[in-house]
Backbone bond lengths (Angstrom), bond angles and torsions (degrees), N, CA, C in turn:
res aa  C-N    CA-C-N  psi(-1)  N-CA   C-N-CA  omega(-1)  CA-C   N-CA-C  phi
1 M - - - 1.535 - - 1.483 107.18 -
2 A 1.291 113.12 150.38 1.458 122.90 177.52 1.573 109.91 -134.28
3 R 1.243 115.04 154.22 1.477 119.83 178.71 1.496 113.10 -92.20
4 I 1.351 118.77 137.00 1.438 120.19 170.34 1.551 110.08 -79.88
5 N 1.285 113.47 124.44 1.399 117.94 -179.30 1.522 111.14 -93.03
6 L 1.290 118.45 104.60 1.530 120.97 -178.96 1.501 112.89 -96.16
7 N 1.366 117.05 10.81 1.446 123.09 -175.05 1.473 113.93 47.46
8 S 1.314 112.95 51.46 1.513 118.28 -177.95 1.467 111.83 -70.30
9 V 1.363 113.35 141.60 1.441 120.14 175.17 1.565 107.82 -149.17
10 Q 1.299 116.90 141.80 1.426 115.02 172.47 1.525 117.09 -74.18
11 N 1.334 118.19 130.38 1.456 116.11 179.42 1.619 108.64 -106.85
12 A 1.328 112.28 113.12 1.412 118.61 -169.32 1.494 111.64 -73.85
13 N 1.421 117.72 -8.01 1.511 120.05 -176.46 1.534 105.47 -92.49
14 C 1.287 123.95 -4.85 1.436 124.06 -177.39 1.578 108.71 -73.93
15 L 1.320 118.10 128.78 1.447 120.59 179.33 1.501 112.85 -68.36
16 K 1.284 122.41 -26.30 1.381 129.56 -179.77 1.526 116.32 63.85
17 K 1.372 113.84 144.55 1.502 120.37 178.65 1.488 112.72 49.25
18 C 1.343 118.40 40.92 1.439 123.26 171.88 1.571 110.54 -59.09
19 N 1.328 121.96 130.91 1.435 118.55 169.46 1.532 112.00 -78.58
20 K 1.316 117.15 -179.92 1.419 120.41 -172.08 1.528 112.36 -62.59
21 E 1.326 116.14 -38.01 1.434 120.41 175.46 1.521 114.94 -63.25
22 A 1.331 112.45 -47.36 1.467 117.20 179.97 1.569 111.84 -60.71
23 R 1.367 115.64 -40.23 1.383 118.50 177.65 1.465 115.74 -64.99
24 K 1.310 114.23 -32.45 1.562 117.15 174.59 1.498 108.63 -63.20
25 N 1.277 119.10 -36.71 1.511 118.18 -178.61 1.539 109.49 -85.10
26 Q 1.275 119.43 -26.33 1.510 121.66 -176.21 1.553 112.47 -86.79
27 T 1.305 117.55 -22.67 1.440 117.52 -172.23 1.542 113.43 -120.84
28 E 1.266 121.61 157.90 1.376 129.04 174.31 1.502 110.41 -135.04
29 N 1.309 120.79 120.56 1.495 125.15 -169.35 1.590 108.52 45.33
30 D 1.330 115.03 44.04 1.539 121.52 -179.87 1.508 115.29 69.94
31 L 1.275 120.65 -2.16 1.418 127.17 176.65 1.497 107.84 -84.97
32 C 1.374 114.16 124.27 1.521 116.48 177.45 1.472 111.23 -68.29
33 K 1.305 113.91 127.99 1.573 120.45 -179.34 1.576 112.27 -80.04
34 G 1.311 115.69 -20.78 1.500 120.44 -174.95 1.513 114.93 -104.30
35 V 1.272 119.17 -9.13 1.488 125.15 -171.94 1.489 112.63 -128.29
36 K 1.293 119.29 127.13 1.429 121.22 169.02 1.546 110.68 -105.84
37 A 1.288 118.12 165.47 1.449 122.54 -176.66 1.587 107.13 -71.37
38 V 1.346 114.93 134.23 1.456 122.71 173.47 1.531 104.68 -63.03
39 H 1.270 119.86 -40.61 1.346 126.81 -174.28 1.515 117.77 -59.18
40 D 1.350 119.54 -36.97 1.409 123.87 -176.98 1.525 115.40 -150.89
41 D 1.350 116.08 7.13 1.444 121.64 178.04 1.570 111.56 62.06
42 L 1.316 119.83 26.44 1.412 124.20 174.01 1.450 114.76 -105.57
43 P 1.325 124.53 162.78 1.480 122.60 178.88 1.512 113.86 -60.21
44 I 1.365 116.52 151.49 1.494 123.07 -177.66 1.510 107.69 -132.33
45 R 1.323 113.53 155.58 1.483 119.43 179.37 1.521 111.50 -96.60
46 C 1.248 112.97 135.29 1.551 121.45 175.24 1.511 110.21 -75.50
47 V 1.307 115.62 122.36 1.475 117.82 177.31 1.472 109.69 -134.29
48 G 1.418 117.49 168.70 1.418 125.39 -178.42 1.544 108.49 -86.09
49 M 1.290 117.41 173.19 1.449 124.55 177.92 1.459 114.33 -61.98
50 W 1.355 119.47 -22.66 1.449 126.07 -174.85 1.580 110.54 -77.03
51 A 1.315 118.32 -11.63 1.462 119.78 -170.43 1.438 114.42 -63.63
52 E 1.402 118.12 -33.80 1.410 122.06 175.71 1.565 116.87 -59.53
53 Q 1.320 114.87 -32.96 1.403 116.39 175.04 1.514 117.29 -66.31
54 K 1.304 114.21 -34.74 1.513 122.56 172.28 1.515 110.41 -65.27
55 I 1.269 118.66 -47.91 1.431 126.50 179.51 1.580 109.01 -55.13
56 Y 1.403 109.95 -49.47 1.548 117.56 -177.11 1.485 108.12 -57.40
57 L 1.338 118.59 -50.40 1.390 127.56 -173.32 1.558 109.50 -59.76
58 L 1.301 117.73 -48.44 1.439 124.40 178.29 1.522 110.99 -61.66
59 Y 1.311 116.00 -47.01 1.464 120.59 -174.19 1.481 107.40 -68.95
60 Q 1.351 121.14 -38.70 1.431 122.04 177.97 1.529 112.07 -63.24
61 Y 1.294 116.74 -44.52 1.525 120.37 -179.55 1.494 109.39 -68.66
62 F 1.246 121.21 -37.21 1.484 126.70 -176.37 1.569 106.09 -61.46
63 G 1.300 114.64 -48.94 1.512 116.56 -178.70 1.487 113.44 -61.31
64 I 1.353 115.87 -47.68 1.469 122.91 -176.79 1.558 108.80 -65.33
65 F 1.220 118.67 -47.01 1.478 123.72 -178.04 1.459 110.12 -65.28
66 T 1.321 121.16 -50.07 1.483 123.36 -176.56 1.477 112.57 -67.04
67 K 1.301 117.91 -39.36 1.412 120.74 -178.40 1.564 110.03 -75.45
68 G 1.272 116.05 -27.25 1.482 122.50 178.53 1.466 113.55 -77.84
69 M 1.365 120.26 -25.63 1.396 121.40 -176.12 1.579 114.98 -113.34
70 K 1.272 115.39 1.40 1.505 118.52 -171.15 1.561 109.26 -61.94
71 D 1.328 119.13 -36.68 1.447 121.21 -170.39 1.565 108.97 -85.37
72 K 1.332 117.44 -13.90 1.553 121.22 178.48 1.500 110.57 -95.07
73 W 1.350 115.88 -25.52 1.495 118.93 -179.82 1.546 111.95 -127.61
74 L 1.308 113.27 57.70 1.435 119.90 -173.56 1.550 108.43 -57.85
75 G 1.358 113.64 120.32 1.407 120.55 175.49 1.586 116.79 76.47
76 K 1.356 113.34 7.06 1.384 114.11 -173.87 1.545 112.23 -132.09
77 L 1.291 114.04 34.23 1.489 118.92 174.23 1.521 110.91 -109.05
78 N 1.337 115.31 131.11 1.458 120.15 -176.10 1.552 110.24 -134.97
79 Y 1.369 109.82 156.67 1.519 119.47 -179.52 1.504 104.90 -123.93
80 I 1.274 116.88 130.65 1.435 126.67 172.14 1.516 116.53 -124.23
81 E 1.317 118.48 128.56 1.421 122.80 -176.32 1.551 110.33 -123.04
82 I 1.274 117.51 124.37 1.447 123.94 178.65 1.476 110.29 -109.23
83 C 1.344 118.08 134.70 1.430 123.83 -168.00 1.517 110.44 68.35
84 S 1.241 117.75 52.37 1.475 123.87 -167.79 1.524 115.71 -69.73
85 G 1.329 114.50 -37.42 1.451 118.08 -172.51 1.567 109.41 81.02
86 P 1.291 118.78 179.58 1.431 127.03 -171.82 1.628 111.85 -84.42
87 G 1.308 117.71 -5.47 1.443 119.72 177.87 1.394 115.79 96.35
88 R 1.296 123.51 -14.77 1.472 129.09 176.02 1.461 109.82 -134.51
89 C 1.347 122.26 142.12 1.433 125.47 -173.47 1.527 106.11 -143.34
90 I 1.397 111.27 166.05 1.375 121.39 -178.24 1.529 111.98 -135.48
91 N 1.420 113.62 127.48 1.481 123.33 178.50 1.569 107.75 -67.08
92 R 1.344 115.76 109.29 1.518 117.81 -177.24 1.572 111.70 -66.20
93 D 1.371 119.40 -18.31 1.353 124.21 -178.87 1.606 112.41 -82.98
94 S 1.350 114.80 -41.27 1.450 118.11 -175.85 1.536 113.24 -108.68
95 G 1.347 116.26 -12.86 1.461 116.79 -175.92 1.485 112.18 77.12
96 T 1.314 120.64 11.55 1.459 123.13 -177.06 1.580 108.24 -88.26
97 E 1.322 116.51 130.60 1.443 126.30 -177.20 1.478 105.01 -95.21
98 I 1.345 121.62 134.49 1.434 126.72 175.77 1.547 114.36 -143.77
99 D 1.340 112.06 165.84 1.457 115.85 176.04 1.531 106.54 -72.24
100 G 1.295 116.82 145.30 1.414 124.09 172.48 1.499 114.93 -88.85
101 T 1.309 121.49 -176.27 1.370 122.36 -175.56 1.524 114.60 -56.89
102 A 1.281 114.21 -46.36 1.512 120.55 -177.19 1.520 111.51 -56.22
103 L 1.368 119.57 -51.34 1.450 120.90 -179.73 1.496 111.90 -67.59
104 C 1.342 117.61 -37.25 1.426 121.96 175.78 1.548 114.85 -54.67
105 I 1.353 112.72 -43.41 1.428 118.24 171.91 1.516 116.26 -62.48
106 L 1.337 113.65 -43.48 1.480 116.36 -177.50 1.535 110.86 -68.11
107 K 1.331 118.89 -28.70 1.380 122.99 -174.07 1.559 112.41 -94.65
108 H 1.346 117.45 -0.84 1.446 124.34 -179.18 1.505 107.81 -66.48
109 D 1.332 119.83 143.39 1.438 120.19 179.11 1.547 112.38 -72.45
110 A 1.308 117.79 -14.72 1.419 119.26 172.55 1.518 117.00 -86.79
111 Y 1.351 114.36 0.26 1.519 118.97 -176.83 1.560 106.92 -63.68
112 K 1.279 117.73 -31.65 1.488 119.95 -179.71 1.465 114.45 -53.97
113 Y 1.346 122.19 -17.86 1.374 125.19 -176.68 1.602 110.66 -93.25
114 L 1.314 117.27 -2.51 1.418 121.74 176.67 1.568 115.64 -80.22
115 N 1.343 115.97 148.59 1.396 121.91 173.47 1.556 106.92 -83.16
116 K 1.373 115.60 -48.97 1.425 119.09 -178.23 1.586 107.95 -152.99
117 A 1.270 116.61 155.18 1.427 126.51 163.64 1.515 114.44 -121.82
118 L 1.302 118.83 124.14 1.467 121.45 -173.63 1.582 106.15 -116.96
119 F 1.277 119.41 135.22 1.486 122.97 179.11 1.515 109.00 -123.55
120 F 1.283 120.10 139.94 1.465 127.48 179.74 1.443 113.02 -127.66
121 D 1.318 114.59 139.03 1.456 119.86 173.23 1.526 106.50 -154.45
122 F 1.318 117.84 149.02 1.486 117.49 -176.45 1.489 110.40 -78.67
123 N 1.382 117.33 -20.67 1.484 119.83 -171.22 1.534 110.69 -90.80
124 K 1.307 118.25 125.10 1.480 120.48 -175.15 1.520 109.03 -65.48
125 T 1.313 115.80 -39.78 1.540 114.97 -176.68 1.458 109.43 -64.72
126 V 1.363 121.31 -38.89 1.483 122.63 177.24 1.408 109.65 -61.54
127 V 1.353 120.58 -43.23 1.385 123.15 -177.51 1.513 114.84 -67.09
128 D 1.346 115.42 -40.47 1.464 121.08 175.80 1.512 110.98 -59.53
129 V 1.428 115.08 -46.96 1.476 117.65 178.88 1.485 113.14 -61.96
130 L 1.354 117.24 -42.10 1.474 118.04 177.19 1.436 113.96 -62.67
131 N 1.363 117.62 -38.00 1.454 120.33 177.89 1.516 113.47 -65.10
132 Q 1.338 113.21 -36.52 1.539 116.79 171.17 1.448 111.85 -59.95
133 R 1.279 119.85 -42.26 1.506 125.77 -177.33 1.550 106.12 -68.51
134 I 1.279 117.16 -43.33 1.499 119.39 177.00 1.551 111.08 -62.13
135 G 1.339 118.07 -37.99 1.411 119.55 174.87 1.524 113.81 -62.18
136 T 1.382 111.00 -43.77 1.485 113.36 -179.50 1.542 112.44 -64.87
137 S 1.323 115.44 -26.68 1.511 118.70 -175.80 1.606 107.84 -79.07
138 K 1.320 115.19 -9.97 1.482 120.31 175.98 1.494 110.95 67.52
139 V 1.370 118.11 21.69 1.483 120.90 178.57 1.602 103.11 -88.41
140 V 1.364 112.58 130.13 1.545 114.36 -174.03 1.574 108.89 -99.86
141 N 1.224 118.70 -10.77 1.476 118.18 -175.06 1.499 113.37 -110.81
142 A 1.337 116.72 34.79 1.493 124.93 177.86 1.488 106.74 -136.52
143 Q 1.439 112.19 148.91 1.470 118.25 178.53 1.501 107.27 -160.10
144 A 1.348 115.01 143.76 1.504 121.00 172.13 1.554 107.02 -100.48
145 F 1.413 109.41 148.62 1.453 113.77 -178.84 1.524 107.69 -133.55
146 V 1.303 117.24 148.73 1.409 121.79 171.47 1.460 111.41 -79.80
147 A 1.370 122.45 121.06 1.430 124.40 -176.47 1.472 108.97 -158.62
148 D 1.333 117.97 138.24 1.486 126.18 176.44 1.524 105.08 -94.10
149 Y 1.335 116.81 121.32 1.419 117.19 174.71 1.467 119.36 -67.89
150 N 1.283 118.78 -8.23 1.436 122.25 165.68 1.602 114.42 -73.26
151 K 1.253 115.60 -24.10 1.435 120.61 177.84 1.580 110.59 -96.78
152 T 1.304 112.80 75.55 1.479 119.31 -162.00 1.611 108.75 -67.56
153 D 1.347 117.53 -31.55 1.474 118.29 -179.70 1.547 110.68 -67.96
154 E 1.336 114.03 -42.81 1.437 116.29 179.49 1.548 112.06 -63.49
155 L 1.315 116.66 -45.04 1.512 118.89 -177.02 1.562 106.66 -63.05
156 C 1.359 117.70 -45.74 1.424 118.64 -173.31 1.521 111.18 -74.62
157 A 1.305 117.63 -20.15 1.456 119.93 174.24 1.502 109.72 -65.86
158 I 1.327 116.12 -37.98 1.573 120.62 176.18 1.515 106.68 -63.15
159 I 1.391 115.51 -50.76 1.462 116.51 -178.30 1.445 116.17 -52.01
160 I 1.384 115.68 -51.41 1.466 119.30 -177.68 1.518 113.50 -68.93
161 R 1.319 117.00 -22.76 1.441 119.64 175.14 1.546 109.70 -71.90
162 E 1.310 114.99 -32.25 1.495 115.80 -174.41 1.591 114.20 -99.21
163 I 1.347 116.42 -14.73 1.447 120.05 -169.31 1.591 107.53 -137.39
164 S 1.335 116.62 133.48 1.452 118.42 179.34 1.550 111.11 -79.31
165 K 1.253 115.38 155.05 1.421 123.10 177.38 1.525 113.54 -62.88
166 D 1.298 118.55 -32.34 1.495 120.25 -175.12 1.567 109.22 -85.78
167 S 1.336 117.68 41.84 1.473 119.95 -179.83 1.542 108.15 -119.96
168 L 1.289 111.97 172.35 1.478 123.75 179.37 1.605 106.33 -113.82
169 N 1.300 114.91 127.60 1.457 121.25 -167.56 1.462 115.58 -133.39
170 I 1.362 118.50 141.60 1.437 124.18 168.83 1.586 104.10 -109.38
171 V 1.321 113.76 130.14 1.470 120.96 172.53 1.506 111.03 -117.08
172 F 1.363 115.12 115.29 1.454 119.65 177.32 1.540 106.79 -103.49
173 I 1.391 114.91 125.69 1.412 119.50 -178.14 1.582 105.11 -115.86
174 D 1.328 114.08 121.60 1.522 117.61 -168.42 1.528 112.09 -131.89
175 P 1.299 117.62 63.57 1.514 122.17 178.37 1.539 111.43 -78.70
176 T 1.296 121.11 166.71 1.409 123.65 173.91 1.487 113.35 -91.29
177 D 1.351 119.70 -5.29 1.402 124.28 177.20 1.493 112.84 -148.35
178 C 1.303 122.74 -175.30 1.466 126.38 -179.83 1.542 109.56 -91.35
179 S 1.359 115.93 61.71 1.478 119.79 -174.57 1.504 112.88 -116.12
180 V 1.296 117.29 -8.79 1.478 116.43 178.74 1.480 110.71 -77.43
181 P 1.370 119.89 114.24 1.412 122.81 -174.70 1.564 111.17 -61.47
182 F 1.339 111.84 143.86 1.479 116.43 173.33 1.539 113.14 -61.09
183 E 1.323 115.45 -23.19 1.424 114.37 -179.78 1.525 115.50 -63.91
184 L 1.333 112.73 -27.30 1.533 117.24 178.08 1.630 104.30 -66.51
185 L 1.252 119.68 -47.16 1.528 117.69 178.81 1.517 110.14 -55.59
186 R 1.251 111.56 -43.77 1.534 114.15 -175.24 1.519 111.09 -67.00
187 K 1.348 115.56 -35.13 1.496 118.25 -178.80 1.504 109.77 -75.98
188 I 1.351 118.54 -33.99 1.505 120.50 174.91 1.459 109.30 -62.22
189 K 1.319 117.33 -46.32 1.471 122.05 -177.84 1.493 108.63 -60.53
190 E 1.294 122.18 -35.75 1.416 125.03 -179.74 1.556 108.67 -73.29
191 T 1.383 114.38 -34.59 1.523 118.80 -177.99 1.560 109.04 -73.77
192 L 1.313 114.96 -45.88 1.490 120.69 -175.20 1.617 106.02 -126.22
193 P 1.347 111.51 96.76 1.483 118.25 -176.41 1.499 114.21 -54.11
194 N 1.336 117.75 -35.16 1.454 124.73 -175.61 1.512 110.40 -100.12
195 V 1.322 118.25 83.88 1.504 121.80 -173.62 1.458 107.25 -142.98
196 D 1.385 111.83 132.00 1.505 119.25 166.43 1.542 109.48 -105.70
197 F 1.315 113.74 146.43 1.471 118.35 -179.93 1.489 109.47 -112.47
198 I 1.435 112.36 140.84 1.398 120.57 166.51 1.526 104.91 -123.96
199 I 1.393 113.51 117.71 1.503 121.17 -166.62 1.508 111.22 -119.80
200 N 1.295 120.35 129.01 1.478 124.03 169.08 1.446 109.29 -82.16
201 V 1.322 120.54 110.38 1.480 125.36 176.36 1.475 110.12 -103.06
202 A 1.352 113.31 114.87 1.489 117.27 -173.52 1.473 115.91 -79.87
203 T 1.410 118.51 52.91 1.355 121.07 -178.29 1.595 116.75 -66.71
204 G 1.275 117.83 -20.69 1.428 123.39 -175.13 1.623 109.97 -91.02
205 T 1.295 118.36 -14.40 1.437 123.20 -172.68 1.519 108.91 -120.17
206 D 1.263 117.64 -83.14 1.510 123.53 -179.17 1.466 113.32 -52.31
207 F 1.372 112.73 -49.07 1.447 118.99 -175.65 1.539 111.30 -65.31
208 N 1.349 116.95 -43.41 1.498 118.08 178.38 1.485 110.26 -62.76
209 R 1.236 121.28 -41.88 1.484 122.59 -173.84 1.560 113.23 -72.86
210 N 1.365 115.96 -30.49 1.456 116.38 -166.35 1.540 119.55 -124.55
211 I 1.419 115.54 -16.44 1.375 114.79 -179.85 1.570 115.67 -65.49
212 P 1.275 118.64 -32.18 1.533 116.40 179.80 1.565 109.29 -61.84
213 M 1.256 115.56 -42.39 1.460 123.98 179.17 1.489 111.79 -68.02
214 A 1.319 117.14 -35.46 1.445 119.62 179.46 1.549 114.83 -66.57
215 F 1.366 113.92 -26.40 1.502 118.25 174.42 1.509 108.42 -69.03
216 E 1.287 118.89 -25.68 1.458 119.13 -173.29 1.611 110.49 -98.59
217 N 1.384 115.12 -11.53 1.419 116.56 -172.72 1.510 107.06 -138.18
218 P 1.307 121.26 106.83 1.454 128.25 -178.51 1.511 112.90 -52.57
219 E 1.372 114.81 -37.78 1.447 117.67 177.72 1.465 114.95 -62.58
220 R 1.351 116.93 -39.02 1.460 118.64 177.95 1.574 110.53 -72.35
221 A 1.343 115.00 -27.71 1.435 117.70 -178.90 1.539 114.32 -71.31
222 K 1.300 112.87 -21.78 1.585 117.27 -176.46 1.528 111.80 -53.10
223 K 1.326 114.45 -44.64 1.528 115.83 -179.40 1.475 112.84 -58.98
224 Y 1.324 116.91 -40.77 1.501 120.46 -178.06 1.474 113.71 -75.44
225 C 1.383 115.02 -28.14 1.431 119.22 177.46 1.541 108.69 -71.86
226 Q 1.266 120.38 -34.61 1.402 126.86 174.59 1.486 111.73 -66.75
227 F 1.372 115.02 -41.12 1.490 121.56 177.03 1.495 110.51 -62.96
228 L 1.349 115.12 -46.15 1.519 117.04 179.51 1.481 118.22 -78.13
229 G 1.188 113.89 -19.72 1.493 122.46 -179.85 1.391 115.39 92.27
230 N 1.341 121.40 1.44 1.422 125.47 176.91 1.504 108.68 -164.07
231 D 1.393 119.84 177.61 1.411 124.91 -179.47 1.561 113.57 -101.89
232 N 1.330 116.72 6.33 1.466 122.95 -173.47 1.524 111.75 -56.39
233 F 1.290 117.48 -32.53 1.504 120.29 -173.95 1.536 108.32 -65.59
234 F 1.326 116.87 -35.66 1.506 120.52 -172.79 1.540 112.54 -90.35
235 T 1.329 112.93 -18.18 1.552 115.68 178.90 1.541 111.66 -98.53
236 D 1.358 117.74 -8.01 1.374 117.32 179.26 1.583 112.49 -73.54
237 P 1.365 114.82 122.28 1.478 117.01 -171.75 1.611 112.91 -61.16
238 N 1.322 112.74 -30.49 1.496 117.02 176.50 1.561 112.88 -62.51
239 N 1.315 113.88 -42.73 1.492 119.80 175.53 1.511 112.72 -65.80
240 I 1.290 114.48 -39.93 1.538 117.15 175.83 1.527 113.14 -57.46
241 K 1.330 112.55 -44.10 1.509 119.08 -179.31 1.619 109.41 -70.31
242 L 1.282 119.16 -37.02 1.485 122.67 176.63 1.569 106.80 -59.34
243 C 1.340 119.63 -44.57 1.426 125.06 -175.17 1.499 107.67 -67.83
244 Q 1.400 116.74 -43.42 1.434 117.67 178.52 1.497 115.97 -64.02
245 K 1.391 115.34 -32.37 1.424 121.44 174.56 1.511 113.28 -83.29
246 R 1.381 115.72 -2.33 1.435 122.16 -179.55 1.542 113.04 57.56
247 D 1.282 112.24 34.22 1.455 120.60 173.02 1.569 111.23 -87.17
248 F 1.280 110.40 77.49 1.516 116.60 -170.03 1.476 110.89 -76.32
249 N 1.319 121.27 -25.98 1.495 122.11 -179.26 1.556 105.48 -61.78
250 N 1.374 116.63 -53.21 1.471 116.72 -175.85 1.519 110.74 -71.66
251 L 1.367 117.67 -27.27 1.459 116.79 175.77 1.494 111.34 -67.18
252 R 1.336 119.50 -33.59 1.448 117.97 177.18 1.509 111.77 -67.98
253 I 1.364 116.14 -33.09 1.402 118.94 177.01 1.521 112.70 -67.27
254 Q 1.286 117.68 -34.82 1.498 124.55 173.11 1.482 113.11 -67.50
255 F 1.371 112.50 -36.69 1.556 116.91 177.40 1.523 108.74 -62.59
256 R 1.384 114.68 -49.38 1.495 120.09 -176.43 1.575 106.64 -63.90
257 D 1.273 117.82 -42.73 1.501 117.26 -178.61 1.550 110.16 -63.74
258 T 1.295 121.06 -39.21 1.411 123.13 -179.37 1.528 107.58 -65.26
259 Y 1.341 121.04 -39.24 1.400 124.61 176.88 1.565 112.00 -60.21
260 M 1.342 113.99 -48.73 1.468 118.16 178.98 1.495 112.58 -65.06
261 Q 1.360 119.63 -30.52 1.412 123.27 175.87 1.540 108.18 -61.87
262 S 1.264 118.28 -42.93 1.485 123.10 179.29 1.484 108.92 -64.28
263 L 1.358 117.26 -40.14 1.509 118.18 177.27 1.557 110.98 -64.44
264 R 1.357 114.12 -38.59 1.495 117.02 176.12 1.520 113.77 -57.75
265 S 1.295 113.99 -30.99 1.482 121.88 -174.21 1.545 107.75 -72.12
266 I 1.314 123.84 -17.83 1.414 125.95 178.00 1.549 109.95 -112.10
267 G 1.366 115.29 14.75 1.521 115.68 169.14 1.461 115.24 109.41
268 Y 1.283 121.45 5.00 1.503 122.98 179.39 1.491 111.02 -89.27
269 Q 1.272 116.45 132.53 1.458 124.70 -175.69 1.556 116.52 -118.27
270 Y 1.321 113.88 -27.35 1.462 120.63 -172.60 1.561 110.37 -117.55
271 F 1.294 112.26 126.45 1.509 119.24 -176.14 1.540 113.34 -134.39
272 D 1.215 116.87 149.89 1.493 123.95 164.47 1.459 111.39 -148.32
273 M 1.333 115.18 165.69 1.465 118.23 -171.60 1.525 107.03 -141.68
274 E 1.229 117.13 131.14 1.504 123.95 175.58 1.499 104.25 -115.66
275 V 1.358 117.57 121.97 1.458 123.53 175.60 1.490 108.97 -88.70
276 I 1.355 115.95 127.47 1.450 119.27 176.91 1.529 104.76 -101.77
277 K 1.308 111.95 102.98 1.521 122.55 -175.53 1.523 105.53 48.17
278 H 1.285 118.56 -134.22 1.463 125.60 -176.12 1.577 106.33 -109.32
279 Y 1.324 120.61 15.55 1.464 120.22 -171.10 1.558 111.95 -96.13
280 Y 1.301 116.47 -49.17 1.493 120.22 -179.55 1.465 110.21 -156.18
281 D 1.382 113.01 171.88 1.474 120.94 -178.83 1.557 103.56 -115.38
282 I 1.263 115.99 145.65 1.454 124.96 171.97 1.526 104.66 -103.55
283 L 1.265 119.56 109.10 1.513 124.06 -178.53 1.525 106.61 -97.17
284 F 1.282 113.85 134.82 1.502 122.99 171.51 1.468 108.72 -111.57
285 A 1.345 116.75 132.91 1.468 120.89 -177.99 1.573 106.94 -135.25
286 A 1.272 117.53 124.39 1.452 121.16 179.66 1.535 112.30 -139.18
287 C 1.298 113.31 158.85 1.531 116.70 -175.37 1.583 108.07 -97.37
288 H 1.380 116.47 -17.15 1.475 118.08 -173.43 1.487 113.92 -125.59
289 K 1.298 122.28 150.69 1.405 127.48 -176.66 1.577 113.14 -61.46
290 T 1.219 114.86 -35.07 1.517 120.80 179.62 1.487 109.02 -56.80
291 A 1.294 123.15 -46.13 1.399 127.27 -178.74 1.543 110.11 -61.33
292 I 1.227 119.95 -43.35 1.443 120.90 -179.33 1.466 112.82 -71.70
293 K 1.378 117.38 -27.58 1.418 117.87 171.09 1.493 113.45 -67.47
294 F 1.341 116.74 -40.47 1.501 120.16 171.12 1.533 112.43 -56.23
295 W 1.344 113.18 -45.68 1.498 116.81 -178.49 1.486 111.93 -64.23
296 N 1.341 118.00 -39.77 1.426 122.21 177.47 1.523 110.84 -59.38
297 S 1.311 114.56 -44.03 1.476 117.95 178.38 1.501 112.64 -65.65
298 A 1.307 117.38 -32.42 1.521 124.95 -175.99 1.549 105.87 -70.95
299 T 1.322 113.85 -39.23 1.517 115.87 -170.80 1.613 108.71 -94.69
300 A 1.347 122.09 -0.75 1.342 121.51 -178.10 1.513 111.21 -70.45
301 I 1.332 119.52 -30.13 1.461 121.10 -179.05 1.608 101.48 -100.32
302 K 1.334 118.95 117.47 1.384 118.58 -174.81 1.543 111.34 -89.22
303 Y 1.370 114.75 157.39 1.431 121.13 179.81 1.509 107.37 -66.39
304 D 1.453 113.07 131.37 1.420 117.87 -177.88 1.517 115.84 -119.95
305 G 1.346 109.82 8.05 1.501 115.87 -179.77 1.545 111.86 90.79
306 Q 1.340 113.96 -6.65 1.439 116.79 -178.31 1.544 114.69 -104.92
307 R 1.359 113.68 1.47 1.444 122.44 176.37 1.542 112.46 56.65
308 T 1.343 115.35 48.52 1.461 121.81 -179.75 1.486 110.43 -99.83
309 I 1.261 123.15 142.02 1.438 127.81 -179.32 1.496 107.49 -130.56
310 D 1.386 112.16 158.07 1.478 118.24 178.34 1.523 109.05 -138.70
311 F 1.305 117.80 117.31 1.470 120.38 179.27 1.563 104.05 -105.41
């Protein structure tokens, strides 16, 4: 067993336990306006206490996957992260500052097997900060780019410029809500035929708050139809009844199943889901059995708060 080093440090300037209204005033695009990182005096992203579980899961899988495939895909392994954030974040409950997913990947001992790591965020400030942190890490084969995930052709044009089609790729998609259009996944799959997805699906936050109203308002439903890749979820009589009965647990299951059905339509056959408390689901989608075996190995040892990993 080994420990994940998130370079944790207590940030005395964090207000801690901000409610939703306070966070609205204190943050902009989830970047805290009043607190800089102790680590490097650069902006940090405000996150909840569950963020470490997501980081742990990604870190665990990245190590197993990369070490398992390095001899079969020499020089052709890549990591892509969409909605990357600035690389450093702060737990708003405890005031603890930690490395985010991007920096954890860059500092992983298996990173040396990668050809490239690409990071995307729509916010220029976030991208500039992450590129500064990438520069400090002295990694030469990683870069962050400004890109809007709604502009799928533009984002994929950057990917294909940087990465060859005959490569093996992990794509981690980490939005705060269900707003990444399915068309992006379809386009990435066309751009990079050999790609596995790890997707943060906000079923416990965005879904809970908005899906009931989306059944009543077609304009609200548009976002979720784009996310799912079709409007089947909202036209299914069974789902309409579940919403009317306020059976949101089963409605969430149907939502996830609809999403996976869209993924099947573009070639994905193997799936697994890790629930991060009651906030969101981390969905894994792969085309080949080997990837799901790696994922099962990665998820076999659960997060225990001690940040331990096993390769």
